C-alpha positions in Angstrom: 4.0 14.4 -0.9 0.3 14.6 -1.8 -1.8 11.6 -0.8 -2.9 9.4 -3.7 -4.3 6.4 -2.0 -8.0 6.2 -1.2 -9.6 4.7 1.9 -10.5 1.3 0.4 -7.0 1.1 -1.2 -5.4 1.9 2.2 -7.4 -0.7 4.0 -6.6 -3.4 1.4 -2.9 -2.5 1.5 -2.8 -2.6 5.2 -4.5 -6.0 5.3 -2.2 -7.5 2.7 0.9 -6.1 4.3 -0.1 -7.4 7.8 -1.0 -10.8 6.5 2.3 -11.1 4.7 4.3 -10.0 7.8 2.4 -12.5 10.0 3.0 -15.4 7.6 6.7 -14.5 7.3 7.0 -14.1 11.0 5.5 -17.5 11.7 7.6 -19.2 9.1 4.6 -20.2 6.9 6.2 -18.4 3.9 9.8 -17.5 3.3 11.7 -14.4 4.0 10.2 -12.7 1.0 7.0 -12.2 3.0 8.7 -9.3 4.8 8.0 -7.3 1.6 4.7 -6.8 3.3 6.3 -3.8 5.0 5.9 -1.9 1.7 2.1 -2.0 1.4 1.8 -1.5 5.1 3.9 1.7 5.1 2.3 3.1 2.0 -1.1 2.5 3.6 -0.1 4.4 6.7 1.3 7.4 4.9 -1.4 7.4 2.2 1.1 7.8 -0.6 2.4 5.4 -3.2 5.4 6.4 -5.4 4.5 3.9 -8.1 1.0 5.4 -8.4 2.6 8.8 -9.0 4.8 7.4 -11.8 1.8 5.7 -13.4 -0.5 8.7 -12.8 -3.0 6.8 -10.6 -5.0 8.4 -7.8 -7.6 6.4 -5.9 -8.7 9.2 -3.6 -12.4 9.9 -4.2 -13.2 13.3 -5.7 -9.6 14.0 -6.8 -9.1 14.7 -10.5 -5.8 14.0 -12.3 -4.3 17.3 -13.3 -3.2 17.7 -16.9 
């Protein structure tokens, strides 16, 4: 698994995931808020399977290989 998530993308994913989990845990939003685990985990490992399928790479200085 090669990393394909850049630093800004990681920060944004972690923030969104954390916010969703907090809102779900406090009952502000429904159970669907626990989907925040996905962006939080992808931020921690630095890899997004969907990005690989779509050919996206947000790491700075990394070129897409053809």
